[in-house]
Every structure is written in structure tokens, then in C-alpha cells.
N, C-alpha and C positions, 0 to 999 in steps of 0.2 A: 534541514528537516528536523522538526521538533519531536521530542518524545511526548506521546499523548497518554494522559491518565485515563482511567476508566470513565470519569466524568466527561472529559474532553471528547472521548470516542462517542459516547452517547449523544452529546450535544452536536457534534459535527455530523454524525450520521442521520440526525433528525432533519437536516436541511434537504434541499432538492438539487443541489449542484453536484457535479461529478467530484468524487473525493477518493483518495488513495490511502490505504493503511498498509504499511510495510511491517510484517511480522518476522522477527529474527530471534536468534540467541547469540550472545556475544562470543562464545567460543567456537562458533561455526565459521570455518574459513570461507565457505561459499557465501555466507551471509555478509561477511566483510566486503567481498568483491561486489555483491549485489548492492550493498549500501553505498558504495562509491559510485556505482552506476546511477543510483537514484539521486545522489547529490548532483550529478550532471543534469539529470532530468529536472530537478528543482530550479536549476539555473536557466534551462531552456524553456520551462513552462512556469514562470513565476506566478501566474494567476490561478493555478490549480492547487488545492489544499492537499499536501502530502504529509502524513504523520507516520511515526514508527512506534512500535511497542515490543518490548522484550517479553517473549512468551514464558520465560522462566518466572516472571512476576504476575502474568495474567493467563494462566493455563485455561481459564474458562473461555477465553477467546478461541482457543483451538477447538474446544468442544462446540461452542456456539456456531462457528463458521465451518466446522468439519475440516480443519486444517490437517493435511496428511504429512507435510514436512516443511522445513524451513530451508531457505528463505521462501516467503510467500507474500505476494502483493495482492491485496484485496482491492478490487475496483468497484466502487459504489456509484450508482446512478439513481437519483431521486430517492435516496435512502435505502435502496435495495441492492443486495450484492449482485453485481453484473457478471463479474468474472474473477477467478483465482488464477494467478500466474505463479508457477513454480520454476519454470525454466526462463531465466532472464536473457539468455543468448548474448545480447549486445545492447548498447545504448540506442542505436537507431531502431532496433526491433522494439524496445520498450517505448520509445518515443512514438512510433507509428501506432502501436496497440493503444496506448493511453490517449493519443490525439484522436484516434478514431472514435473511441467511446466518449471523450470529452466533447467532440464536435456534435455528436448525436444528441447530447444533453442540452444543447443551446436552443 
């Protein structure tokens, strides 16, 4: 999972495929666990674009997308924010949620 810059985020979100943006802060313990879960998801779903951004360096993203807490997974479909996920629960839960939205975008 790559760290996305402001420019990369704008570029990626302009497309029409399903994309995921993981927002975190490095000192958040829950974020560290969520990041590991998303690493597994990237292995299970290699065709989906998943990026991450540290909100400490991009606070404008929190304002732009109305982020209430971290970790937060933003799911985009056709350039529009489809869903915000705060409770990651488990890898199977994330897989099903992401797969459902990704399948709808085909």
C-alpha cells in the first residue's frame, strides 16, 4: 500500500474505478492494526487501488471528507465518496465490504 501525495489523491480520484484511501496517524495503535488488515486486503485484491495518507500531514483531507476519527477507510466509486469505514472489525468483513462496492463498479 503506497503513501499517496495530494497530487496522487487528486489524480486517482478523478478516475471512474473503485478506489480506497486509508487515512491514519502513525501513533494510533488501532491504525497500526487496521493498516496490517489492509495489507492483507491488498494481497487478496491486487487489482484495486489502495493508498494511504497520514492525516497529520494532510489535515485538509479530514475537513474535505468530514473525517470523524482514525483509522478511516474512504471508498470511492466513479470519483465520488461511496462510504466511510471507521470500524474495520476483521479482514473478512473488510473484504466483503470492499468487494461488494468494487463489484458494483464493474
